[in-house]
C-alpha positions as CSV (number, residue, x, y, z in Angstrom):
1,M,125.0,-24.3,111.2
2,G,121.2,-25.6,110.0
3,T,118.4,-23.6,109.5
4,S,116.1,-23.0,112.0
5,Q,112.9,-25.6,113.1
6,F,110.5,-23.1,112.6
7,F,112.1,-21.6,109.3
8,G,109.2,-22.5,107.1
9,L,106.4,-20.5,109.2
10,M,109.0,-17.1,109.6
11,I,109.1,-17.6,106.2
12,G,105.2,-17.5,105.6
13,Y,105.0,-14.1,108.3
14,S,107.0,-12.9,105.9
15,G,104.2,-13.0,103.0
16,L,101.7,-12.5,105.7
17,T,102.7,-9.2,107.1
18,A,103.4,-7.9,103.3
19,Y,100.5,-9.2,101.3
20,Q,99.3,-7.3,104.4
21,A,101.2,-4.5,104.0
22,A,99.5,-3.7,99.9
23,E,96.6,-4.5,101.2
24,N,96.3,-1.7,103.5
25,T,98.4,0.1,99.9
26,V,95.9,-0.6,98.0
27,A,93.4,1.0,100.4
28,N,94.8,4.0,100.4
29,N,94.7,4.4,97.0
30,V,91.0,3.4,96.7
31,A,90.0,5.5,99.2
32,N,92.3,8.6,97.5
33,V,90.4,8.1,93.8
34,E,89.1,11.2,93.5
35,T,91.2,13.4,95.6
36,E,93.4,16.2,93.6
37,G,96.7,15.6,92.5
38,Y,97.6,11.8,94.7
39,T,99.3,9.8,93.3
40,K,99.2,6.0,93.0
41,Q,101.4,3.8,95.4
42,Y,102.3,0.1,95.7
43,T,104.6,-2.0,97.9
44,A,107.6,-2.7,96.7
45,R,109.1,-5.5,97.5
46,K,112.4,-7.9,97.3
47,A,113.2,-11.2,98.2
48,S,115.2,-11.3,101.2
49,D,118.9,-12.1,101.4
50,A,118.5,-16.3,101.4
51,L,120.5,-18.1,104.6
52,R,123.4,-20.3,103.9
53,T,122.2,-24.2,105.2
54,Y,125.4,-25.7,104.6
55,T,123.6,-28.7,103.6
56,S,124.1,-29.8,99.7
57,Y,121.2,-27.4,98.2
58,G,123.4,-24.7,99.1
59,M,121.4,-21.8,100.3
60,Q,117.6,-21.4,101.8
61,G,115.7,-18.7,100.4
62,T,114.2,-16.5,103.3
63,G,110.7,-15.2,102.3
64,V,109.7,-11.5,101.2
65,T,110.6,-7.8,102.8
66,V,108.8,-5.3,102.1
67,T,111.6,-2.1,101.0
68,G,109.5,0.2,101.0
69,V,105.9,1.8,99.8
70,E,106.9,4.4,96.5
71,Q,105.1,6.2,94.1
72,S,103.9,5.5,91.1
73,R,105.5,8.6,89.0
74,N,107.6,9.2,85.4
75,L,109.0,12.5,85.9
76,F,109.6,12.9,82.4
77,L,105.7,13.2,81.6
78,D,106.1,15.7,84.6
79,S,108.2,17.8,82.5
80,K,106.8,17.2,79.9
81,Y,103.1,18.6,81.7
82,R,104.1,21.2,83.2
83,A,106.3,22.6,80.3
84,N,103.5,22.7,78.7
85,E,100.8,24.1,81.1
86,A,102.4,27.0,80.6
87,D,101.4,28.0,77.4
88,V,97.8,27.2,78.5
89,G,97.6,29.3,81.1
90,R,98.9,31.8,78.4
91,Y,96.7,30.9,76.1
92,E,93.7,31.0,78.9
93,T,93.9,33.8,79.9
94,H,94.6,35.5,76.8
95,E,91.0,34.4,75.5
96,S,89.0,35.9,78.6
97,H,90.4,38.5,78.4
98,M,90.2,39.6,74.9
99,I,86.4,38.3,75.5
100,R,86.3,41.2,77.9
101,I,87.7,44.0,75.1
102,E,85.7,42.9,72.8
103,K,82.4,43.3,74.5
104,Y,83.8,47.3,74.8
105,F,84.0,47.8,71.3
106,E,81.0,45.7,70.6
107,D,78.0,47.5,68.1
108,S,74.9,45.6,67.9
109,S,70.8,46.0,68.0
110,T,71.4,46.1,71.9
111,V,75.1,48.4,72.3
112,N,75.3,51.5,70.1
113,G,78.7,51.4,69.6
114,F,81.2,53.0,67.1
115,S,80.1,52.8,63.9
116,T,75.5,53.5,65.1
117,I,77.2,56.3,66.9
118,F,79.4,57.5,63.9
119,N,76.3,56.9,61.3
120,K,73.8,59.1,63.6
121,F,77.1,61.9,63.5
122,N,77.1,61.3,60.1
123,A,73.2,60.7,59.4
124,A,72.7,64.6,61.8
125,L,75.5,66.3,59.1
126,E,73.8,65.1,56.2
127,E,70.6,66.8,58.0
128,L,72.3,70.6,58.9
129,D,73.7,70.0,55.3
130,K,69.3,69.9,53.7
131,N,68.9,72.8,56.7
132,P,71.9,74.9,57.7
133,G,70.1,77.4,58.8
134,Q,68.3,75.8,61.2
135,T,68.6,76.2,65.7
136,S,67.2,71.8,65.9
137,T,69.0,70.8,63.2
138,R,72.6,72.3,64.4
139,T,71.3,71.3,68.0
140,A,70.4,67.3,66.6
141,F,73.9,67.9,65.5
142,L,75.9,69.4,68.3
143,G,74.2,66.8,70.6
144,A,75.6,63.5,67.9
145,A,78.9,65.1,68.7
146,Q,79.2,65.6,71.6
147,T,78.2,61.8,71.7
148,M,80.3,60.7,69.7
149,A,83.1,62.4,71.5
150,E,81.6,60.7,75.2
151,Y,82.0,57.5,73.2
152,F,85.2,58.0,73.2
153,R,86.0,59.1,76.5
154,N,84.2,56.0,77.9
155,M,86.0,54.2,75.9
156,S,89.5,55.2,76.9
157,A,88.0,55.1,80.4
158,N,86.4,51.2,80.1
159,L,89.8,50.5,78.1
160,K,91.9,52.3,81.6
161,A,89.7,50.1,84.0
162,E,90.8,46.6,82.5
163,Q,94.5,48.6,82.7
164,E,94.1,48.2,86.1
165,S,91.9,45.7,86.3
166,I,94.5,43.6,84.9
167,N,97.5,45.2,87.4
168,G,95.6,43.7,90.1
169,E,95.8,40.8,89.1
170,V,99.3,41.0,88.1
171,K,99.4,41.9,91.7
172,T,98.2,38.8,93.1
173,T,99.9,36.0,90.7
174,V,103.1,37.6,91.7
175,E,101.9,37.1,95.4
176,R,100.9,33.6,94.6
177,I,104.4,32.7,93.2
178,N,105.9,33.5,96.3
179,T,103.7,31.9,98.6
180,I,104.6,28.6,96.6
181,A,108.1,29.7,96.9
182,E,107.9,29.6,100.2
183,E,105.0,26.5,100.8
184,V,107.5,24.7,98.7
185,A,110.6,25.3,100.9
186,A,108.1,24.2,104.1
187,L,108.1,21.2,102.6
188,N,111.3,20.2,101.2
189,K,112.3,20.6,105.1
190,Q,109.6,18.3,106.2
191,I,110.1,15.5,103.4
192,N,114.0,15.7,104.0
193,L,112.8,15.1,108.0
194,I,111.2,11.9,107.3
195,E,112.7,10.3,104.1
196,L,115.9,10.5,106.5
197,S,114.3,8.3,108.9
198,G,113.6,6.0,105.9
199,P,109.9,5.9,104.7
200,K,108.2,7.6,101.8
201,A,106.6,11.1,102.7
202,N,104.5,10.0,99.8
203,E,101.4,12.5,100.4
204,L,103.9,15.9,101.3
205,R,105.3,14.7,97.9
206,D,101.7,14.9,96.2
207,K,100.8,18.2,98.1
208,R,104.3,19.6,96.7
209,A,103.7,18.3,93.3
210,L,100.8,20.0,92.8
211,L,102.0,23.5,94.4
212,V,104.6,23.3,90.8
213,D,101.8,22.4,88.1
214,E,100.3,25.1,89.3
215,L,103.4,27.7,89.5
216,S,103.5,25.9,86.1
217,K,100.8,27.4,84.8
218,I,101.6,30.8,85.6
219,V,105.3,30.4,84.7
220,D,108.0,28.9,82.4
221,V,109.3,26.1,85.5
222,E,112.1,24.4,85.6
223,V,112.6,21.4,88.7
224,S,115.5,19.0,90.0
225,E,116.3,16.6,92.7
226,V,119.3,15.1,93.4
227,P,120.1,13.2,96.7
228,V,122.6,15.0,99.3
229,L,126.0,12.4,99.7
230,N,127.9,11.9,102.8
231,E,131.3,13.3,102.1
232,A,132.2,11.5,105.4
233,D,131.1,7.6,104.1
234,N,132.1,7.5,100.7
235,N,129.5,9.4,99.1
236,K,126.4,7.4,100.2
237,P,122.8,8.8,100.3
238,T,122.4,10.2,102.9
239,G,118.0,9.7,102.0
240,A,117.6,13.4,102.2
241,N,117.5,15.6,98.6
242,R,118.1,18.5,97.8
243,F,115.1,20.1,95.1
244,T,115.4,23.4,93.4
245,V,112.8,25.3,91.2
246,K,113.5,27.5,89.0
247,I,111.7,29.8,86.9
248,S,111.4,32.1,83.3
249,N,114.9,31.4,82.2
250,G,117.0,29.6,84.7
251,N,116.1,32.8,87.6
252,T,115.7,30.2,91.2
253,L,113.0,30.4,93.0
254,V,113.4,27.6,95.7
255,S,116.3,26.2,96.9
256,N,115.5,23.7,98.9
257,Y,115.0,25.5,102.3
258,D,115.3,28.3,100.9
259,F,112.9,30.6,98.8
260,N,113.5,34.3,96.9
261,T,110.8,36.3,96.3
262,L,109.4,39.2,93.4
263,E,108.4,42.2,94.9
264,L,105.9,44.7,93.3
265,I,107.5,48.3,92.1
266,G,104.7,50.4,91.0
267,R,104.9,53.0,88.9
268,K,105.0,57.0,89.0
269,P,103.1,59.4,86.6
270,E,105.9,60.4,85.5
271,E,107.7,57.0,85.2
272,R,104.4,55.8,81.8
273,Y,105.4,53.3,79.3
274,N,102.8,55.0,77.0
275,Q,100.5,58.2,76.5
276,S,97.2,56.5,78.0
277,D,98.9,54.5,80.8
278,A,97.1,54.0,83.6
279,D,99.1,55.6,86.8
280,G,100.8,52.9,89.3
281,L,101.1,50.1,87.1
282,Y,103.6,47.1,88.5
283,D,107.3,46.6,87.4
284,I,108.8,43.4,89.1
285,R,111.7,42.9,90.4
286,W,113.5,40.3,92.5
287,K,113.8,41.7,96.3
288,E,117.0,40.1,97.5
289,T,118.7,41.5,94.4
290,L,117.0,44.0,93.9
291,S,117.0,42.9,89.9
292,P,114.5,43.1,87.8
293,F,112.4,40.2,86.5
294,N,111.4,40.3,83.3
295,P,108.6,37.7,81.6
296,L,107.9,39.1,78.7
297,A,111.2,37.2,77.1
298,D,110.0,35.6,73.6
299,N,110.9,32.0,74.7
300,L,108.8,32.5,77.7
301,S,104.9,31.5,78.7
302,G,102.5,31.5,81.5
303,S,99.5,33.4,82.4
304,L,101.6,36.1,84.3
305,K,103.5,36.8,80.7
306,A,99.7,36.8,79.3
307,L,98.7,39.6,82.6
308,M,101.6,41.2,80.8
309,E,101.3,41.3,77.1
310,L,97.3,42.5,77.8
311,R,98.0,45.2,80.7
312,D,101.6,46.7,78.1
313,G,101.6,45.4,74.8
314,N,101.7,48.5,72.1
315,N,102.2,45.9,68.8
316,N,106.1,46.4,69.4
317,E,105.3,50.5,68.3
318,N,107.3,52.2,71.1
319,L,109.3,55.2,70.5
320,S,113.1,53.8,69.6
321,G,116.5,55.1,67.8
322,V,120.0,56.1,68.9
323,K,121.6,58.6,70.5
324,S,122.4,61.0,68.1
325,A,123.9,63.9,70.5
326,L,124.1,64.9,74.2
327,Y,123.7,68.4,74.4
328,P,121.2,69.7,71.0
329,N,123.8,72.3,70.9
330,D,123.6,71.0,67.2
331,G,121.9,72.9,65.4
332,F,118.2,71.9,66.7
333,K,116.0,74.1,65.7
334,G,113.6,76.4,68.1
335,Y,115.3,74.6,71.4
336,D,118.4,75.7,73.5
337,A,121.1,74.0,75.5
338,V,120.2,72.4,78.7
339,E,122.6,70.2,80.1
340,N,119.9,67.2,81.5
341,S,119.2,66.2,77.7
342,V,119.5,63.6,75.7
343,K,119.0,64.0,71.5
344,F,118.2,60.8,69.7
345,Q,117.0,59.5,66.2
346,T,113.4,57.9,65.7
347,S,112.9,54.8,63.7
348,T,111.0,56.4,60.6
349,V,107.6,57.2,61.1
350,K,105.2,56.7,57.8
351,A,103.2,59.7,57.5
352,D,102.9,62.2,55.1
353,N,103.8,65.2,57.4
354,L,105.1,66.1,61.0
355,E,101.3,66.2,62.4
356,E,100.1,62.5,60.7
357,A,103.5,61.7,62.8
358,L,102.5,63.2,66.1
359,S,98.9,61.7,65.6
360,K,101.1,58.1,65.8
361,F,102.4,58.6,68.8
362,N,101.9,57.2,72.0
363,I,104.4,58.7,74.4
364,P,103.3,60.5,77.1
365,Q,105.0,64.0,77.7
366,N,106.7,62.7,80.7
367,G,107.9,59.0,81.5
368,T,110.8,56.8,81.0
369,I,113.7,56.8,78.6
370,N,115.9,54.1,78.1
371,V,119.7,55.1,77.3
372,S,122.1,51.8,77.3
373,G,120.3,49.4,79.5
374,V,119.9,52.2,81.9
375,N,116.6,53.7,82.6
376,Y,116.0,57.6,83.3
377,T,112.5,59.8,83.6
378,Y,111.9,63.2,81.4
379,S,109.5,65.9,82.1
380,D,109.7,67.2,78.5
381,W,110.3,66.7,75.3
382,S,110.6,68.0,71.7
383,V,110.8,67.0,68.2
384,E,111.9,68.5,64.6
385,G,110.6,65.9,61.2
386,Q,112.0,65.8,58.3
387,K,110.4,63.8,54.9
388,N,111.9,61.4,53.4
389,G,109.8,59.4,50.6
390,D,106.4,58.5,52.2
391,A,108.2,58.2,55.5
392,Y,109.0,61.0,58.3
393,E,112.5,61.1,59.9
394,L,112.2,62.5,63.2
395,T,114.7,63.3,65.9
396,L,113.4,64.4,69.6
397,V,115.1,65.8,72.7
398,F,114.4,64.7,75.7
399,K,115.0,67.2,78.6
400,N,115.4,67.1,82.4
401,I,116.5,64.2,82.6
402,K,116.5,62.4,86.2
403,N,118.7,59.4,87.1
404,D,117.1,56.7,89.6
405,T,119.2,58.0,92.2
406,G,117.4,61.2,91.6
407,G,120.1,63.3,90.3
408,N,119.8,65.4,87.2
409,G,121.2,63.7,84.1
410,L,122.8,61.1,82.7
411,K,125.3,58.6,84.8
412,T,127.3,58.3,82.1
413,T,127.9,59.6,78.7
414,P,126.8,57.3,76.2
415,A,128.4,56.4,73.2
416,L,127.3,57.8,70.2
417,G,124.8,55.3,68.1
418,A,123.5,53.6,71.8
419,D,120.1,52.5,71.8
420,V,117.8,54.9,72.7
421,E,113.9,53.2,73.9
422,I,110.4,55.3,75.0
423,G,108.8,52.6,77.4
424,A,109.5,48.8,76.1
425,A,108.3,46.8,73.0
426,V,106.2,44.0,74.3
427,D,105.0,42.2,71.3
428,Y,101.3,41.7,72.2
429,Q,98.5,44.3,71.1
430,G,97.1,44.6,74.8
431,I,95.6,47.5,75.9
432,P,98.0,50.2,74.9
433,Y,97.6,49.4,71.3
434,Y,93.9,49.9,71.4
435,Q,95.1,53.4,73.2
436,S,96.6,54.1,70.8
437,Q,95.2,53.5,67.8
438,M,91.5,55.4,69.1
439,N,93.8,57.7,69.9
440,Q,95.5,58.2,66.6
441,W,91.9,58.1,65.1
442,V,90.3,61.3,67.0
443,R,93.3,63.1,66.5
444,Q,92.8,62.4,62.5
445,F,89.1,63.2,63.0
446,A,89.6,66.3,65.2
447,Y,92.1,67.8,63.1
448,R,90.7,67.6,59.7
449,F,87.0,68.7,61.2
450,N,88.1,71.7,63.3
451,K,90.4,72.2,59.8
452,I,87.3,72.6,57.5
453,E,85.2,74.3,60.3
454,K,87.9,77.2,59.9
455,T,87.4,77.7,56.2
456,G,84.4,78.8,57.4
457,Q,82.4,81.4,58.8
458,D,79.1,81.2,61.0
459,L,75.6,82.8,61.0
460,N,75.8,86.0,62.7
461,G,78.7,86.4,59.3
462,D,82.5,86.0,61.9
463,D,84.4,83.9,60.9
464,M,85.3,80.6,62.8
465,T,88.7,81.2,64.9
466,T,87.4,78.4,67.2
467,S,88.1,74.7,67.1
468,F,84.8,72.8,67.1
469,F,86.5,69.7,69.0
470,Q,88.5,70.5,71.8
471,W,90.5,69.0,75.1
472,K,90.1,69.3,78.4
473,D,93.9,69.3,79.8
474,E,93.5,67.8,83.9
475,N,95.6,70.8,85.1
476,K,93.5,73.7,83.7
477,S,90.2,75.5,83.6
478,G,87.9,75.3,80.8
479,L,88.6,74.0,77.3
480,Q,91.9,73.9,75.4
481,E,92.0,75.6,71.8
482,F,94.0,74.1,69.2
483,D,96.0,75.6,66.2
484,E,95.8,73.6,63.1
485,D,99.3,75.7,61.5
486,Y,101.1,75.2,64.5
487,G,103.6,77.1,64.4
488,N,106.8,75.8,62.6
489,P,105.2,72.6,60.8
490,E,108.9,71.5,61.1
491,E,108.6,71.6,64.4
492,F,107.3,70.5,68.2
493,N,107.4,71.2,72.0
494,T,105.3,69.9,74.4
495,A,106.5,72.5,76.7
496,E,104.1,75.3,74.9
497,R,101.8,73.4,76.7
498,T,102.2,75.3,80.0
499,T,102.1,78.3,78.2
500,A,98.7,80.5,77.0
501,G,97.3,80.0,74.0
502,P,96.6,77.1,71.4
503,Y,97.8,73.4,71.8
504,H,98.7,70.6,69.5
505,Y,97.1,67.4,68.7
506,Y,99.6,65.2,70.6
507,F,97.8,66.5,73.5
508,L,94.3,65.2,72.3
509,T,93.6,61.7,73.2
510,G,89.8,60.3,73.6
511,E,89.9,60.2,77.6
512,N,89.9,64.0,76.5
513,L,87.6,64.7,73.6
514,F,85.3,67.5,74.1
515,V,83.1,69.6,71.6
516,N,83.0,73.2,71.9
517,E,81.5,74.5,74.9
518,N,80.5,78.5,73.3
519,I,78.8,76.7,70.5
520,I,77.2,73.8,72.8
521,K,75.7,76.9,74.3
522,D,74.4,79.0,71.0
523,P,74.4,76.8,68.1
524,R,75.0,79.6,65.3
525,L,78.5,79.6,66.1
526,M,79.3,76.3,64.1
527,S,80.9,77.2,61.4
528,T,78.5,75.9,57.9
529,T,79.1,78.3,54.7
530,A,82.6,79.8,53.6
531,K,84.4,82.6,54.2
532,D,82.4,85.4,51.7
533,G,81.7,88.2,53.9
534,D,78.1,87.3,53.1
535,V,75.9,85.7,55.7
536,D,73.8,83.1,53.5
537,T,71.8,80.2,56.0
538,D,71.1,78.8,53.4
539,A,74.8,77.6,52.5
540,S,76.1,74.3,53.5
541,D,79.5,74.5,51.6
542,V,81.5,74.3,54.5
543,V,79.1,71.0,55.7
544,D,79.6,69.6,52.5
545,E,83.7,69.6,53.0
546,L,82.6,68.2,55.9
547,L,80.7,65.2,55.3
548,K,83.5,63.8,52.7
549,I,85.4,63.0,56.1
550,K,83.3,59.6,56.4
551,D,84.2,58.0,53.3
552,N,86.9,59.3,51.0
553,K,90.3,58.4,51.9
554,S,91.7,61.9,50.3
555,V,90.4,63.2,53.1
556,M,91.0,61.5,56.2
557,E,92.3,57.7,55.6
558,F,93.0,55.8,58.7
559,R,94.9,52.5,58.5
560,G,94.6,52.4,54.7
561,C,90.3,52.3,55.8
562,T,88.1,55.1,55.3
563,S,87.2,57.1,59.1
564,A,83.9,55.1,59.3
565,E,85.7,51.7,59.0
566,F,87.9,52.9,62.7
567,L,86.1,50.1,64.6
568,T,86.5,47.6,61.2
569,C,89.9,47.7,61.2
570,I,90.2,47.4,65.4
571,L,87.4,44.8,65.7
572,S,89.8,43.0,63.0
573,D,92.9,43.3,65.5
574,I,90.7,41.9,68.4
575,S,89.3,39.2,66.0
576,L,92.6,37.7,64.7
577,N,94.1,37.9,69.0
578,S,91.1,36.2,69.4
579,M,90.4,33.3,67.4
580,S,94.6,33.0,67.6
581,A,94.4,32.7,71.8
582,K,91.4,29.9,71.4
583,T,93.0,28.6,68.3
584,F,96.7,28.3,70.7
585,K,94.6,27.2,74.1
586,T,92.7,24.6,72.2
587,N,96.1,22.9,70.6
588,S,97.6,23.7,74.3
589,G,94.7,21.7,75.6
590,N,94.7,18.8,73.3
591,I,98.9,18.2,74.1
592,R,97.8,18.4,78.1
593,A,94.8,15.9,77.9
594,A,97.1,13.7,75.4
595,I,100.3,14.1,78.5
596,Q,97.8,13.5,81.4
597,S,96.5,10.7,79.4
598,Q,99.9,9.4,79.9
599,K,100.4,10.4,83.2
600,D,97.0,9.0,84.3
601,S,98.2,5.5,82.7
602,V,101.4,5.4,85.5
603,S,99.9,7.5,88.3
604,S,96.7,7.2,88.6
605,V,94.0,5.5,90.9
606,D,91.9,2.9,88.1
607,D,89.3,1.1,89.9
608,D,89.6,-2.3,88.1
609,E,93.1,-2.0,88.9
610,E,92.7,-1.6,92.3
611,A,89.5,-4.1,92.0
612,L,92.2,-6.5,91.0
613,D,95.3,-6.2,93.3
614,L,92.7,-6.5,96.2
615,V,92.0,-10.1,95.0
616,K,95.6,-10.8,93.8
617,F,96.6,-9.5,97.2
618,Q,93.9,-11.3,98.9
619,N,95.1,-14.8,97.1
620,A,98.4,-14.3,98.4
621,Y,97.7,-13.4,101.6
622,N,95.9,-16.6,101.9
623,L,98.1,-18.3,100.8
624,N,100.6,-17.5,102.9
625,A,98.3,-18.0,106.0
626,K,97.5,-21.3,104.5
627,V,101.4,-21.8,104.5
628,I,101.4,-20.7,108.5
629,Q,98.7,-23.2,109.2
630,T,100.1,-26.2,107.0
631,M,103.9,-25.4,109.0
632,T,102.2,-25.3,112.4
633,E,100.4,-29.0,111.6
634,I,103.7,-30.0,110.8
635,Y,105.7,-28.6,114.1
636,D,102.2,-30.4,115.4
637,R,103.2,-33.9,114.8
638,L,106.8,-33.4,114.8
639,I,107.0,-31.9,118.3
640,L,104.1,-33.4,120.2
641,Q,103.5,-36.8,117.9
642,T,106.7,-38.0,117.5
643,G,108.3,-36.9,121.2
644,V,111.2,-35.4,119.6
């Protein structure tokens, strides 16, 4: 059988419709040239199946067939882009928050920071040294001391507010992850419903890709899409695909039409990780399995990890060690055996005595302890110490252990040597780290200041027996006293907080530092001269010793610096973190730009390229129209003028 007499007309028609479709696709590209997430489309064409003509020349071409409107997308570049976006999100978040934290510690001509306030404190102390008996100089010094105490209270409050703000961002971010998961699952269903009938759901695919790109900035993302095969028909593709999204080390977030969700669990006051933590900080877990979700692994990135680092980062300085006994009835000094407790040996702490070692403690009085991977809460603890070279080896007993079901005691009996950890080690200098540094300085300074003060007598000739700097217990009225010779110097028990009398400097933080109210009311009660039984208003022996705290490292040393260089130490940490975040943000931004440029060369709409295609396809359309016109003239001559 030969070809139809109108065969050539149909060939021209196939070209006409094909290039009309191509022109429409170009028009769609141009219309979306500035649309976010839009991927360039093209009309895929192939030669139509040839027709046997049963003539000497065999087969005859039948024109062109449009196989579909496809996207110009490179999946490898998408994968590279998303992997880098996690770093972009992480370091952008680090930088923005470190700038805010740096503002809190600012000290300039317009903002009175630590150095300015501490210098005024010491200047007032120098004036007191010159005129120790004058009420005016005493009052001026007390005002400077109150200002310094207020500075630390405000700083602690600001850092806690920042921690709460970041915690709110964690909540918003987790909720956004859940929303994206739900939307991607819904889009998967819509895309498959359309593509089962043949055409590509390009606009829906763009919307889905945009959501995954957004997700990749929050957490690390792995994406896969595989065709669904028809097992009853030789495993031929059905047209549908299974689209899967995994986050943070392979946790499945979306599996085609199904999705998993994350939920937030606020920590109770007794579940705090660090001493100065705000209440209600969120832990994250999978809602379906109740298994924990941890975005802080070393190989992960993303803005959620950055938020958790800023909120919980303690520079890996949480308390950890190994279990040495289940019950403290094996010689632990000053403590009766209690069944619901755990004893363990901590890592060594560099310190000259237990007092200094405890000043570096950042653990809450009642908090969370992890034994062999299981979390428990405790409500009290005791410690004893032993000097070993320039470090102190500490042994702690945590008491009143409760498990996650509310029952008393450990679920199982861990073996000796089992890992024990308080809170979590987070390798970043976040809010808990700066709170801890501030608390350490406050404790060491107040301890030394109070100890020197108690070597003297007031203007009434009475020995100084109360602490100049005191602390406020939220559970008690009035300010609380300290004892610089606290019990046995090798032992400490937080339970003594509930009894009357002096307390240990562990309880002092930047949040609760105050000047003795009685001394504020009567400045004469401050000691300025040594105890000798005589009242000498001009003597300033004690003040001379107090002045040494500022610059004499043998009196007070903080991280190898003098007490006056506290801000320098803190700002060096902040500056290092800020510069690191800025550098890595710039690097990841440059990588993003390079990958984006590669993506754009494949996927973006180029004005010049579309203009060229417009002319090219128009010419092709016109040529096919010319073919139809020519064929029409041939058929007209053939039919009307030859009488066939």
